Structure formats: structure tokens, C-alpha cells
MIDOFI-766959 format. One record per atom (N, C-alpha, C, O): x, y, z; residue in three letters; atom name. Coordinates in steps of 0.1 Angstrom, whole numbers, plus 5000, padded with zeros to 4 digits. Example, Ala and Ser with C-alpha at 12.3 -4.5 7.8 and 13.67 -1.06 7.14 Angstrom:
<X 5132, Y 4943, Z 5078, rest ALA, atom N> $
<X 5123, Y 4955, Z 5078, rest ALA, atom CA> $
<X 5132, Y 4967, Z 5078, rest ALA, atom C> $
<X 5142, Y 4967, Z 5085, rest ALA, atom O> $
<X 5128, Y 4978, Z 5071, rest SER, atom N> $
<X 5137, Y 4989, Z 5071, rest SER, atom CA> $
<X 5129, Y 5000, Z 5079, rest SER, atom C> $
<X 5134, Y 5011, Z 5080, rest SER, atom O> $
This chain:
<X 3514, Y 0439, Z 7734, rest MET, atom N> $
<X 3513, Y 0425, Z 7738, rest MET, atom CA> $
<X 3504, Y 0418, Z 7728, rest MET, atom C> $
<X 3492, Y 0422, Z 7726, rest MET, atom O> $
<X 3509, Y 0408, Z 7721, rest LYS, atom N> $
<X 3501, Y 0400, Z 7712, rest LYS, atom CA> $
<X 3493, Y 0390, Z 7719, rest LYS, atom C> $
<X 3498, Y 0382, Z 7728, rest LYS, atom O> $
<X 3480, Y 0389, Z 7716, rest LEU, atom N> $
<X 3471, Y 0379, Z 7722, rest LEU, atom CA> $
<X 3468, Y 0368, Z 7712, rest LEU, atom C> $
<X 3467, Y 0371, Z 7700, rest LEU, atom O> $
<X 3467, Y 0356, Z 7717, rest VAL, atom N> $
<X 3464, Y 0344, Z 7709, rest VAL, atom CA> $
<X 3453, Y 0337, Z 7716, rest VAL, atom C> $
<X 3452, Y 0337, Z 7728, rest VAL, atom O> $
<X 3445, Y 0329, Z 7708, rest LYS, atom N> $
<X 3435, Y 0321, Z 7715, rest LYS, atom CA> $
<X 3439, Y 0307, Z 7714, rest LYS, atom C> $
<X 3442, Y 0302, Z 7703, rest LYS, atom O> $
<X 3440, Y 0300, Z 7725, rest TYR, atom N> $
<X 3443, Y 0286, Z 7725, rest TYR, atom CA> $
<X 3432, Y 0279, Z 7733, rest TYR, atom C> $
<X 3430, Y 0280, Z 7745, rest TYR, atom O> $
<X 3425, Y 0270, Z 7726, rest LYS, atom N> $
<X 3413, Y 0263, Z 7731, rest LYS, atom CA> $
<X 3404, Y 0274, Z 7737, rest LYS, atom C> $
<X 3399, Y 0282, Z 7730, rest LYS, atom O> $
<X 3401, Y 0273, Z 7750, rest SER, atom N> $
<X 3392, Y 0283, Z 7756, rest SER, atom CA> $
<X 3399, Y 0295, Z 7762, rest SER, atom C> $
<X 3392, Y 0303, Z 7768, rest SER, atom O> $
<X 3412, Y 0296, Z 7761, rest TRP, atom N> $
<X 3420, Y 0306, Z 7768, rest TRP, atom CA> $
<X 3424, Y 0317, Z 7758, rest TRP, atom C> $
<X 3427, Y 0314, Z 7747, rest TRP, atom O> $
<X 3423, Y 0329, Z 7762, rest LYS, atom N> $
<X 3429, Y 0340, Z 7756, rest LYS, atom CA> $
<X 3443, Y 0342, Z 7763, rest LYS, atom C> $
<X 3443, Y 0344, Z 7775, rest LYS, atom O> $
<X 3454, Y 0342, Z 7755, rest CYS, atom N> $
<X 3467, Y 0341, Z 7761, rest CYS, atom CA> $
<X 3476, Y 0352, Z 7755, rest CYS, atom C> $
<X 3475, Y 0356, Z 7744, rest CYS, atom O> $
<X 3486, Y 0356, Z 7763, rest TYR, atom N> $
<X 3497, Y 0363, Z 7758, rest TYR, atom CA> $
<X 3509, Y 0354, Z 7759, rest TYR, atom C> $
<X 3509, Y 0344, Z 7766, rest TYR, atom O> $
<X 3520, Y 0357, Z 7751, rest LEU, atom N> $
<X 3531, Y 0349, Z 7750, rest LEU, atom CA> $
<X 3543, Y 0355, Z 7759, rest LEU, atom C> $
<X 3545, Y 0367, Z 7759, rest LEU, atom O> $
<X 3550, Y 0346, Z 7765, rest GLU, atom N> $
<X 3562, Y 0349, Z 7773, rest GLU, atom CA> $
<X 3573, Y 0342, Z 7766, rest GLU, atom C> $
<X 3573, Y 0330, Z 7764, rest GLU, atom O> $
<X 3584, Y 0349, Z 7763, rest PHE, atom N> $
<X 3596, Y 0343, Z 7756, rest PHE, atom CA> $
<X 3607, Y 0343, Z 7767, rest PHE, atom C> $
<X 3609, Y 0352, Z 7774, rest PHE, atom O> $
<X 3614, Y 0332, Z 7767, rest GLY, atom N> $
<X 3625, Y 0330, Z 7776, rest GLY, atom CA> $
<X 3635, Y 0321, Z 7770, rest GLY, atom C> $
<X 3635, Y 0318, Z 7758, rest GLY, atom O> $
<X 3644, Y 0316, Z 7779, rest GLU, atom N> $
<X 3654, Y 0306, Z 7775, rest GLU, atom CA> $
<X 3655, Y 0295, Z 7785, rest GLU, atom C> $
<X 3653, Y 0297, Z 7797, rest GLU, atom O> $
<X 3659, Y 0283, Z 7779, rest TYR, atom N> $
<X 3662, Y 0272, Z 7788, rest TYR, atom CA> $
<X 3676, Y 0274, Z 7793, rest TYR, atom C> $
<X 3683, Y 0283, Z 7787, rest TYR, atom O> $
<X 3681, Y 0267, Z 7803, rest PRO, atom N> $
<X 3695, Y 0269, Z 7808, rest PRO, atom CA> $
<X 3706, Y 0268, Z 7798, rest PRO, atom C> $
<X 3716, Y 0274, Z 7799, rest PRO, atom O> $
<X 3703, Y 0261, Z 7787, rest ASN, atom N> $
<X 3713, Y 0259, Z 7777, rest ASN, atom CA> $
<X 3712, Y 0270, Z 7766, rest ASN, atom C> $
<X 3718, Y 0269, Z 7755, rest ASN, atom O> $
<X 3704, Y 0280, Z 7768, rest GLY, atom N> $
<X 3702, Y 0291, Z 7759, rest GLY, atom CA> $
<X 3692, Y 0290, Z 7748, rest GLY, atom C> $
<X 3690, Y 0299, Z 7740, rest GLY, atom O> $
<X 3686, Y 0278, Z 7747, rest ARG, atom N> $
<X 3675, Y 0276, Z 7737, rest ARG, atom CA> $
<X 3663, Y 0284, Z 7740, rest ARG, atom C> $
<X 3660, Y 0287, Z 7751, rest ARG, atom O> $
<X 3655, Y 0287, Z 7729, rest LYS, atom N> $
<X 3643, Y 0295, Z 7731, rest LYS, atom CA> $
<X 3632, Y 0287, Z 7737, rest LYS, atom C> $
<X 3630, Y 0276, Z 7735, rest LYS, atom O> $
<X 3625, Y 0294, Z 7746, rest ALA, atom N> $
<X 3613, Y 0289, Z 7753, rest ALA, atom CA> $
<X 3602, Y 0298, Z 7751, rest ALA, atom C> $
<X 3603, Y 0310, Z 7751, rest ALA, atom O> $
<X 3590, Y 0292, Z 7748, rest ILE, atom N> $
<X 3578, Y 0300, Z 7746, rest ILE, atom CA> $
<X 3567, Y 0295, Z 7755, rest ILE, atom C> $
<X 3565, Y 0283, Z 7756, rest ILE, atom O> $
<X 3561, Y 0303, Z 7763, rest GLU, atom N> $
<X 3550, Y 0299, Z 7772, rest GLU, atom CA> $
<X 3538, Y 0307, Z 7769, rest GLU, atom C> $
<X 3538, Y 0319, Z 7766, rest GLU, atom O> $
<X 3526, Y 0301, Z 7770, rest LEU, atom N> $
<X 3513, Y 0308, Z 7769, rest LEU, atom CA> $
<X 3508, Y 0310, Z 7783, rest LEU, atom C> $
<X 3507, Y 0301, Z 7791, rest LEU, atom O> $
<X 3504, Y 0323, Z 7785, rest MET, atom N> $
<X 3499, Y 0327, Z 7798, rest MET, atom CA> $
<X 3485, Y 0332, Z 7797, rest MET, atom C> $
<X 3482, Y 0339, Z 7787, rest MET, atom O> $
<X 3477, Y 0329, Z 7806, rest ASN, atom N> $
<X 3463, Y 0333, Z 7806, rest ASN, atom CA> $
<X 3462, Y 0349, Z 7807, rest ASN, atom C> $
<X 3467, Y 0354, Z 7817, rest ASN, atom O> $
<X 3456, Y 0355, Z 7797, rest ALA, atom N> $
<X 3455, Y 0369, Z 7797, rest ALA, atom CA> $
<X 3446, Y 0375, Z 7808, rest ALA, atom C> $
<X 3448, Y 0386, Z 7812, rest ALA, atom O> $
<X 3437, Y 0367, Z 7813, rest LYS, atom N> $
<X 3428, Y 0371, Z 7824, rest LYS, atom CA> $
<X 3435, Y 0373, Z 7837, rest LYS, atom C> $
<X 3433, Y 0383, Z 7844, rest LYS, atom O> $
<X 3444, Y 0363, Z 7841, rest ASP, atom N> $
<X 3449, Y 0363, Z 7854, rest ASP, atom CA> $
<X 3465, Y 0361, Z 7854, rest ASP, atom C> $
<X 3471, Y 0361, Z 7865, rest ASP, atom O> $
<X 3471, Y 0359, Z 7843, rest GLY, atom N> $
<X 3485, Y 0358, Z 7842, rest GLY, atom CA> $
<X 3490, Y 0344, Z 7846, rest GLY, atom C> $
<X 3502, Y 0341, Z 7846, rest GLY, atom O> $
<X 3481, Y 0334, Z 7848, rest ASP, atom N> $
<X 3485, Y 0321, Z 7852, rest ASP, atom CA> $
<X 3490, Y 0313, Z 7839, rest ASP, atom C> $
<X 3486, Y 0316, Z 7828, rest ASP, atom O> $
<X 3500, Y 0304, Z 7841, rest PRO, atom N> $
<X 3505, Y 0297, Z 7829, rest PRO, atom CA> $
<X 3494, Y 0288, Z 7824, rest PRO, atom C> $
<X 3487, Y 0281, Z 7831, rest PRO, atom O> $
<X 3493, Y 0287, Z 7811, rest VAL, atom N> $
<X 3484, Y 0278, Z 7804, rest VAL, atom CA> $
<X 3492, Y 0266, Z 7799, rest VAL, atom C> $
<X 3488, Y 0254, Z 7802, rest VAL, atom O> $
<X 3503, Y 0268, Z 7792, rest LEU, atom N> $
<X 3512, Y 0257, Z 7788, rest LEU, atom CA> $
<X 3525, Y 0263, Z 7783, rest LEU, atom C> $
<X 3527, Y 0274, Z 7780, rest LEU, atom O> $
<X 3535, Y 0254, Z 7783, rest VAL, atom N> $
<X 3548, Y 0257, Z 7777, rest VAL, atom CA> $
<X 3548, Y 0251, Z 7763, rest VAL, atom C> $
<X 3546, Y 0239, Z 7762, rest VAL, atom O> $
<X 3549, Y 0259, Z 7753, rest ALA, atom N> $
<X 3548, Y 0255, Z 7739, rest ALA, atom CA> $
<X 3560, Y 0249, Z 7734, rest ALA, atom C> $
<X 3559, Y 0242, Z 7723, rest ALA, atom O> $
<X 3571, Y 0250, Z 7740, rest THR, atom N> $
<X 3584, Y 0244, Z 7735, rest THR, atom CA> $
<X 3589, Y 0233, Z 7744, rest THR, atom C> $
<X 3584, Y 0231, Z 7756, rest THR, atom O> $
<X 3598, Y 0225, Z 7739, rest VAL, atom N> $
<X 3604, Y 0215, Z 7747, rest VAL, atom CA> $
<X 3619, Y 0216, Z 7744, rest VAL, atom C> $
<X 3624, Y 0219, Z 7733, rest VAL, atom O> $
<X 3627, Y 0213, Z 7754, rest ASN, atom N> $
<X 3642, Y 0214, Z 7753, rest ASN, atom CA> $
<X 3647, Y 0199, Z 7752, rest ASN, atom C> $
<X 3646, Y 0191, Z 7762, rest ASN, atom O> $
<X 3653, Y 0196, Z 7741, rest LEU, atom N> $
<X 3660, Y 0183, Z 7739, rest LEU, atom CA> $
<X 3675, Y 0186, Z 7737, rest LEU, atom C> $
<X 3679, Y 0188, Z 7726, rest LEU, atom O> $
<X 3682, Y 0187, Z 7748, rest PRO, atom N> $
<X 3696, Y 0192, Z 7747, rest PRO, atom CA> $
<X 3705, Y 0184, Z 7739, rest PRO, atom C> $
<X 3716, Y 0189, Z 7735, rest PRO, atom O> $
<X 3702, Y 0171, Z 7737, rest ASN, atom N> $
<X 3711, Y 0163, Z 7729, rest ASN, atom CA> $
<X 3709, Y 0164, Z 7714, rest ASN, atom C> $
<X 3716, Y 0158, Z 7706, rest ASN, atom O> $
<X 3698, Y 0172, Z 7710, rest GLU, atom N> $
<X 3695, Y 0174, Z 7696, rest GLU, atom CA> $
<X 3700, Y 0187, Z 7691, rest GLU, atom C> $
<X 3699, Y 0197, Z 7699, rest GLU, atom O> $
<X 3706, Y 0188, Z 7679, rest PHE, atom N> $
<X 3711, Y 0201, Z 7674, rest PHE, atom CA> $
<X 3700, Y 0209, Z 7668, rest PHE, atom C> $
<X 3692, Y 0204, Z 7660, rest PHE, atom O> $
<X 3699, Y 0221, Z 7672, rest ILE, atom N> $
<X 3690, Y 0231, Z 7665, rest ILE, atom CA> $
<X 3698, Y 0244, Z 7664, rest ILE, atom C> $
<X 3707, Y 0247, Z 7672, rest ILE, atom O> $
<X 3694, Y 0253, Z 7655, rest GLU, atom N> $
<X 3700, Y 0266, Z 7653, rest GLU, atom CA> $
<X 3695, Y 0275, Z 7664, rest GLU, atom C> $
<X 3685, Y 0273, Z 7670, rest GLU, atom O> $
<X 3703, Y 0286, Z 7665, rest LEU, atom N> $
<X 3699, Y 0296, Z 7676, rest LEU, atom CA> $
<X 3685, Y 0303, Z 7673, rest LEU, atom C> $
<X 3679, Y 0306, Z 7683, rest LEU, atom O> $
<X 3681, Y 0303, Z 7661, rest ASP, atom N> $
<X 3668, Y 0310, Z 7658, rest ASP, atom CA> $
<X 3657, Y 0300, Z 7657, rest ASP, atom C> $
<X 3646, Y 0303, Z 7651, rest ASP, atom O> $
<X 3659, Y 0287, Z 7662, rest GLU, atom N> $
<X 3649, Y 0277, Z 7661, rest GLU, atom CA> $
<X 3644, Y 0273, Z 7675, rest GLU, atom C> $
<X 3650, Y 0276, Z 7685, rest GLU, atom O> $
<X 3632, Y 0267, Z 7675, rest ALA, atom N> $
<X 3626, Y 0261, Z 7687, rest ALA, atom CA> $
<X 3620, Y 0248, Z 7684, rest ALA, atom C> $
<X 3615, Y 0246, Z 7673, rest ALA, atom O> $
<X 3619, Y 0239, Z 7694, rest ILE, atom N> $
<X 3613, Y 0226, Z 7692, rest ILE, atom CA> $
<X 3599, Y 0228, Z 7699, rest ILE, atom C> $
<X 3598, Y 0231, Z 7711, rest ILE, atom O> $
<X 3588, Y 0226, Z 7691, rest ILE, atom N> $
<X 3575, Y 0229, Z 7696, rest ILE, atom CA> $
<X 3569, Y 0216, Z 7701, rest ILE, atom C> $
<X 3569, Y 0205, Z 7694, rest ILE, atom O> $
<X 3563, Y 0216, Z 7713, rest LYS, atom N> $
<X 3557, Y 0205, Z 7719, rest LYS, atom CA> $
<X 3542, Y 0204, Z 7714, rest LYS, atom C> $
<X 3534, Y 0212, Z 7717, rest LYS, atom O> $
<X 3540, Y 0194, Z 7706, rest THR, atom N> $
<X 3527, Y 0193, Z 7699, rest THR, atom CA> $
<X 3518, Y 0181, Z 7704, rest THR, atom C> $
<X 3508, Y 0179, Z 7699, rest THR, atom O> $
<X 3523, Y 0174, Z 7714, rest TYR, atom N> $
<X 3516, Y 0162, Z 7719, rest TYR, atom CA> $
<X 3509, Y 0165, Z 7732, rest TYR, atom C> $
<X 3512, Y 0175, Z 7739, rest TYR, atom O> $
<X 3501, Y 0156, Z 7736, rest SER, atom N> $
<X 3494, Y 0156, Z 7749, rest SER, atom CA> $
<X 3486, Y 0169, Z 7750, rest SER, atom C> $
<X 3478, Y 0172, Z 7741, rest SER, atom O> $
<X 3487, Y 0176, Z 7761, rest GLU, atom N> $
<X 3479, Y 0188, Z 7764, rest GLU, atom CA> $
<X 3482, Y 0200, Z 7754, rest GLU, atom C> $
<X 3475, Y 0210, Z 7754, rest GLU, atom O> $
<X 3493, Y 0199, Z 7746, rest ASN, atom N> $
<X 3497, Y 0209, Z 7737, rest ASN, atom CA> $
<X 3491, Y 0207, Z 7723, rest ASN, atom C> $
<X 3495, Y 0214, Z 7714, rest ASN, atom O> $
<X 3482, Y 0198, Z 7721, rest ASP, atom N> $
<X 3476, Y 0195, Z 7708, rest ASP, atom CA> $
<X 3471, Y 0209, Z 7703, rest ASP, atom C> $
<X 3462, Y 0215, Z 7709, rest ASP, atom O> $
<X 3475, Y 0212, Z 7691, rest GLY, atom N> $
<X 3470, Y 0224, Z 7684, rest GLY, atom CA> $
<X 3478, Y 0237, Z 7686, rest GLY, atom C> $
<X 3475, Y 0247, Z 7680, rest GLY, atom O> $
<X 3488, Y 0236, Z 7695, rest VAL, atom N> $
<X 3496, Y 0249, Z 7698, rest VAL, atom CA> $
<X 3504, Y 0253, Z 7686, rest VAL, atom C> $
<X 3506, Y 0265, Z 7684, rest VAL, atom O> $
<X 3509, Y 0243, Z 7678, rest LEU, atom N> $
<X 3517, Y 0247, Z 7666, rest LEU, atom CA> $
<X 3509, Y 0256, Z 7657, rest LEU, atom C> $
<X 3515, Y 0266, Z 7652, rest LEU, atom O> $
<X 3497, Y 0252, Z 7654, rest GLU, atom N> $
<X 3489, Y 0260, Z 7645, rest GLU, atom CA> $
<X 3486, Y 0274, Z 7651, rest GLU, atom C> $
<X 3486, Y 0284, Z 7643, rest GLU, atom O> $
<X 3484, Y 0275, Z 7664, rest VAL, atom N> $
<X 3482, Y 0288, Z 7670, rest VAL, atom CA> $
<X 3494, Y 0297, Z 7668, rest VAL, atom C> $
<X 3493, Y 0309, Z 7665, rest VAL, atom O> $
<X 3506, Y 0291, Z 7671, rest LEU, atom N> $
<X 3518, Y 0299, Z 7670, rest LEU, atom CA> $
<X 3521, Y 0303, Z 7655, rest LEU, atom C> $
<X 3526, Y 0314, Z 7653, rest LEU, atom O> $
<X 3518, Y 0294, Z 7646, rest MET, atom N> $
<X 3521, Y 0297, Z 7632, rest MET, atom CA> $
<X 3511, Y 0308, Z 7627, rest MET, atom C> $
<X 3515, Y 0318, Z 7620, rest MET, atom O> $
<X 3498, Y 0307, Z 7631, rest ASN, atom N> $
<X 3488, Y 0317, Z 7627, rest ASN, atom CA> $
<X 3491, Y 0331, Z 7632, rest ASN, atom C> $
<X 3487, Y 0341, Z 7627, rest ASN, atom O> $
<X 3497, Y 0331, Z 7644, rest ALA, atom N> $
<X 3501, Y 0344, Z 7651, rest ALA, atom CA> $
<X 3514, Y 0350, Z 7645, rest ALA, atom C> $
<X 3518, Y 0361, Z 7649, rest ALA, atom O> $
<X 3521, Y 0342, Z 7637, rest GLY, atom N> $
<X 3533, Y 0347, Z 7631, rest GLY, atom CA> $
<X 3545, Y 0346, Z 7641, rest GLY, atom C> $
<X 3555, Y 0354, Z 7640, rest GLY, atom O> $
<X 3544, Y 0337, Z 7650, rest VAL, atom N> $
<X 3555, Y 0336, Z 7660, rest VAL, atom CA> $
<X 3565, Y 0326, Z 7656, rest VAL, atom C> $
<X 3577, Y 0328, Z 7658, rest VAL, atom O> $
<X 3561, Y 0315, Z 7649, rest VAL, atom N> $
<X 3570, Y 0305, Z 7644, rest VAL, atom CA> $
<X 3566, Y 0302, Z 7629, rest VAL, atom C> $
<X 3555, Y 0304, Z 7625, rest VAL, atom O> $
<X 3576, Y 0297, Z 7622, rest SER, atom N> $
<X 3574, Y 0292, Z 7608, rest SER, atom CA> $
<X 3567, Y 0279, Z 7608, rest SER, atom C> $
<X 3565, Y 0272, Z 7619, rest SER, atom O> $
<X 3563, Y 0274, Z 7597, rest ALA, atom N> $
<X 3559, Y 0260, Z 7595, rest ALA, atom CA> $
<X 3571, Y 0252, Z 7599, rest ALA, atom C> $
<X 3583, Y 0256, Z 7598, rest ALA, atom O> $
<X 3569, Y 0239, Z 7603, rest PRO, atom N> $
<X 3581, Y 0231, Z 7606, rest PRO, atom CA> $
<X 3591, Y 0230, Z 7594, rest PRO, atom C> $
<X 3587, Y 0228, Z 7583, rest PRO, atom O> $
<X 3604, Y 0231, Z 7598, rest ILE, atom N> $
<X 3614, Y 0229, Z 7588, rest ILE, atom CA> $
<X 3620, Y 0215, Z 7588, rest ILE, atom C> $
<X 3626, Y 0211, Z 7578, rest ILE, atom O> $
<X 3618, Y 0208, Z 7599, rest ARG, atom N> $
<X 3622, Y 0194, Z 7600, rest ARG, atom CA> $
<X 3616, Y 0189, Z 7613, rest ARG, atom C> $
<X 3610, Y 0196, Z 7621, rest ARG, atom O> $
<X 3617, Y 0176, Z 7615, rest TYR, atom N> $
<X 3612, Y 0169, Z 7627, rest TYR, atom CA> $
<X 3623, Y 0161, Z 7634, rest TYR, atom C> $
<X 3632, Y 0157, Z 7628, rest TYR, atom O> $
<X 3621, Y 0160, Z 7647, rest ILE, atom N> $
<X 3631, Y 0152, Z 7655, rest ILE, atom CA> $
<X 3623, Y 0141, Z 7661, rest ILE, atom C> $
<X 3612, Y 0143, Z 7667, rest ILE, atom O> $
<X 3628, Y 0129, Z 7660, rest GLU, atom N> $
<X 3622, Y 0117, Z 7667, rest GLU, atom CA> $
<X 3627, Y 0117, Z 7681, rest GLU, atom C> $
<X 3639, Y 0117, Z 7684, rest GLU, atom O> $
<X 3618, Y 0116, Z 7691, rest SER, atom N> $
<X 3622, Y 0116, Z 7705, rest SER, atom CA> $
<X 3613, Y 0105, Z 7712, rest SER, atom C> $
<X 3602, Y 0107, Z 7715, rest SER, atom O> $
<X 3619, Y 0094, Z 7714, rest GLY, atom N> $
<X 3612, Y 0083, Z 7720, rest GLY, atom CA> $
<X 3601, Y 0078, Z 7710, rest GLY, atom C> $
<X 3604, Y 0075, Z 7699, rest GLY, atom O> $
<X 3589, Y 0079, Z 7715, rest MET, atom N> $
<X 3578, Y 0074, Z 7706, rest MET, atom CA> $
<X 3570, Y 0086, Z 7699, rest MET, atom C> $
<X 3560, Y 0084, Z 7693, rest MET, atom O> $
<X 3576, Y 0098, Z 7700, rest ILE, atom N> $
<X 3570, Y 0110, Z 7694, rest ILE, atom CA> $
<X 3579, Y 0116, Z 7684, rest ILE, atom C> $
<X 3591, Y 0113, Z 7683, rest ILE, atom O> $
<X 3573, Y 0124, Z 7676, rest ARG, atom N> $
<X 3580, Y 0132, Z 7665, rest ARG, atom CA> $
<X 3576, Y 0146, Z 7668, rest ARG, atom C> $
<X 3565, Y 0150, Z 7667, rest ARG, atom O> $
<X 3586, Y 0155, Z 7670, rest VAL, atom N> $
<X 3584, Y 0169, Z 7673, rest VAL, atom CA> $
<X 3589, Y 0178, Z 7662, rest VAL, atom C> $
<X 3600, Y 0176, Z 7657, rest VAL, atom O> $
<X 3582, Y 0189, Z 7659, rest PRO, atom N> $
<X 3586, Y 0198, Z 7649, rest PRO, atom CA> $
<X 3596, Y 0208, Z 7654, rest PRO, atom C> $
<X 3596, Y 0213, Z 7665, rest PRO, atom O> $
<X 3606, Y 0211, Z 7645, rest VAL, atom N> $
<X 3615, Y 0222, Z 7647, rest VAL, atom CA> $
<X 3611, Y 0234, Z 7638, rest VAL, atom C> $
<X 3609, Y 0231, Z 7626, rest VAL, atom O> $
<X 3609, Y 0246, Z 7644, rest CYS, atom N> $
<X 3605, Y 0257, Z 7636, rest CYS, atom CA> $
<X 3614, Y 0269, Z 7638, rest CYS, atom C> $
<X 3621, Y 0270, Z 7649, rest CYS, atom O> $
<X 3614, Y 0278, Z 7629, rest LYS, atom N> $
<X 3621, Y 0291, Z 7630, rest LYS, atom CA> $
<X 3612, Y 0300, Z 7639, rest LYS, atom C> $
<X 3600, Y 0300, Z 7637, rest LYS, atom O> $
<X 3619, Y 0306, Z 7648, rest VAL, atom N> $
<X 3611, Y 0316, Z 7656, rest VAL, atom CA> $
<X 3612, Y 0329, Z 7649, rest VAL, atom C> $
<X 3623, Y 0334, Z 7646, rest VAL, atom O> $
<X 3601, Y 0335, Z 7645, rest ILE, atom N> $
<X 3600, Y 0347, Z 7637, rest ILE, atom CA> $
<X 3602, Y 0360, Z 7645, rest ILE, atom C> $
<X 3602, Y 0371, Z 7640, rest ILE, atom O> $
């Protein structure tokens, strides 16, 4: 199990899928197994490849992209999607 540090939490990663089959990544507290945050967002009307994920980098998720990149979980952003008033990165899941 790979551990990452996000803010004050030591976390392990849980990989799953959204109902439409897209990749989901969640950070779980390594101490008690409680969820810390969901690192991805599902934008079903936007096209992404099967090996890509949309990373939620706003609000409470500030800094999560760098954590996932440094851990070798996702690539640097390959493009961005405009969604409302935000711009979210699309990354390859490694």
C-alpha cells in the first residue's frame, strides 16, 4: 500500500470507478481509514480517455494534484476542462 502525505494527513489511496466507468481516486486516512477527500471529479458530459481522470484541484482539494503527481499516480495535466467558473486538469492515471 502506497502512502502519501496530504496536508496533515498520512493517506493511502483507494481506486474505484464512477457509475459511468470513469476512474475515481480517494485519499483515506492511514490512521483510521476515514475518508480525507475524493481527488477526482466526474464530469459525464466531457470526453476523456479510459486511462485519464479529472482531478479536483479547487476548494478543499487544493494541492492534491501535486501530491498525486509526486507519488507517481497521475501524470502532469495533459489538458484542462472549463466547468462553470473553474478549470480542472485531465491527467493520465499511471
